[in-house]
N, C-alpha and C positions, 0 to 999 in steps of 0.2 A: 782792416780799416779802409774805408772808401774815401778817397781824396780825388779831387779833380775840379775842373771849372764848372761842370754842370751838376755833379753829384758829389756831396761831401757831408761830413758830420754823421757818418753811419758806421756801424760795426756789425759784422755778421759773425755768428758763432754756430758752427755746424759740427755735429758728432753723431756717432752711433755706438751704442753699447748693448750688450746682451740683455741687461736688466731694464734699461730705459727705452730701448728701440732707437729710432732715428729722431733727432731733434735738430731743428733749424730755427735760429732766432735772429732777428734784425732789430737793432736799437738805433734810434735817431736822437741825438743829443744837441740841444741848443742851450742858450743861457737860461731860459725860463721853462723849457719843456723837455720831457723825456718820453719818447714814444717807443713802444715795443710791439713786435709781432712774433709770436712763438707758435711753431707748428710741430706736430709730432705724429707718428703713425700709431701711437698708443694713448688711449684715453686716460689710463691711470697715470701716465707721465704728465699729461697736461693738468690733471687734477692736482697732483703734487705741486707743480709749479705755481698754480693759482693760489694754493694754500701758503706758499712761501713768498708771495708777491710783496708783502709788507717788509719782509726781511731783505729782499732783493732791492727794493726801491726806497726803503726808509732812510732815516737819518744816518744809520750806521754805514750805508753805502754812499753817503755824501750827496744825497738827492733830496734832502728834506725841503729845500727851497724851490724845487722844481715841480711843476704840474705834470703828473704822469698819466699816461693813457696806455693801457695794454689790451691787446687782442690775442686770442688763442684760437687755433684751428686744428681740428683733427683731420689728417689726410692719410688714409690707409695706404696709398701708394706714393708716399713722400719720396721725392728725388732730391737729394742734397745738391746735386749739380744744377738741376733746374731752378732751385731756390735762389741761387746767386745770380742767375740770369734775369730775374725779376726786379733787380734793384734799379734799373734804368727809370722806372716809373715813380720812384720815390721823390718827394718834394725836396728841393734844396732849401736850407734855412735862409739863405739870402733872398731867394725868390719868394718865400712866404712872408717877407717883411721883417724878419727878425735879424737885426744887424749884429750878429755875434759869430765870431770865428771859433769853431769848436777846437779845443786843444786836444792833441793826441793823447795826453794823459787822462783826460776825461773819458775818452772812448775806451782806452785800455782799462780804466777803472771799472767801467760798466761791464765790459767783457769778463773781467776778473770776478766781479761780484756775481755774475750769472753762473760762471763755471764753479765758483766756490759753493754757491747755493746747491747746484746740482750734485757736486761731490759729497756734500753733507747728507744728501738724500740717499746716497748709496751708489 
């Protein structure tokens, strides 16, 4: 979970498994929006995650009232350590005009929902 004066309201989930390959995800949560960026070194993993998007961001995950925007990227040489370095360029919810302080529980819930979705896939 990313917290600080300049950057906050974000959670990164990074892992590598034999079946799914490398996966790096970044979610930004505000009161009204949920934005995500998921990158993997395997096209089949990205396709599976796209198919599970409704499950991940739907009402069951507590996001029914949020506008969601997801982006997916295939990166053959994905570096999990380099992925975390890119967070400096992410917009801060306060700077984008949304006056909402993201609660730690919301970020943990988003990370948990993503991990549970991936676990169900295998």
